[in-house]
C-alpha positions in Angstrom: 33.2 26.7 29.9 32.2 23.4 28.3 28.6 22.9 27.3 26.9 19.6 27.7 24.8 18.8 24.6 24.1 15.2 25.6 20.5 15.9 26.6 19.8 18.0 23.5 21.3 15.3 21.2 19.2 12.6 22.9 16.1 14.8 22.4 16.9 15.3 18.7 17.5 11.6 18.3 14.1 10.8 19.9 12.3 13.3 17.7 14.0 11.8 14.6 13.0 8.3 15.7 9.4 9.4 16.4 9.2 11.0 13.0 10.7 8.0 11.2 8.2 5.7 12.8 5.3 8.0 12.2 6.1 8.6 8.5 7.1 5.1 7.6 10.8 5.8 7.6 10.8 9.2 5.9 11.3 12.2 8.1 8.6 14.8 7.5 9.6 18.5 7.3 6.1 19.4 8.6 6.8 17.4 11.8 10.1 19.2 12.4 8.4 22.6 11.7 5.7 21.7 14.2 8.3 20.8 16.8 10.3 24.0 16.1 7.1 26.0 16.8 7.0 24.4 20.3 4.0 22.3 19.4 3.6 18.6 19.9 3.0 16.7 16.6 -0.4 15.1 16.4 -1.0 11.5 16.0 -3.1 10.5 13.0 -5.1 7.3 13.4 -6.3 5.4 10.4 -9.4 3.3 10.3 -8.6 -0.4 10.3 -11.0 -3.3 9.8 -11.2 -6.2 12.2 -10.2 -8.7 9.6 -7.0 -6.7 8.8 -6.1 -6.7 12.5 -6.9 -10.4 12.9 -4.9 -11.4 9.8 -1.8 -9.3 11.0 -2.2 -10.8 14.5 -2.2 -14.4 13.2 0.6 -13.7 10.7 2.7 -12.4 13.5 2.0 -15.7 15.5 3.0 -17.7 12.4 6.2 -15.8 11.6 7.3 -16.0 15.2 6.2 -19.7 15.5 4.3 -19.1 18.7 3.2 -22.2 20.5 -0.2 -20.7 21.1 -1.1 -20.2 17.4 -4.0 -22.7 17.6 -5.4 -20.9 20.6 -5.0 -17.5 18.8 -6.8 -18.9 15.7 -9.6 -20.2 17.9 -9.9 -16.8 19.7 -10.1 -14.9 16.4 -12.7 -17.3 15.1 -14.7 -16.7 18.3 -14.5 -13.0 17.9 -15.6 -13.1 14.3 -18.9 -14.9 15.2 
């Protein structure tokens, strides 16, 4: 009897991808242990200041050469005031 491991392999791949994104590219043993215990790994949120978000937002528009960069800059300036 042949066993189909496709679903299991996809699940492992998804977990590895999630762990890689969560830990900045390094897979964390703690996350795998949490999953092995049948628990869902928690999401840790870091505090971010508005200026950091705004700068990243505008940098993304500049790098991707968005046509609406001027409007985005205007919107950020409006939100800062």
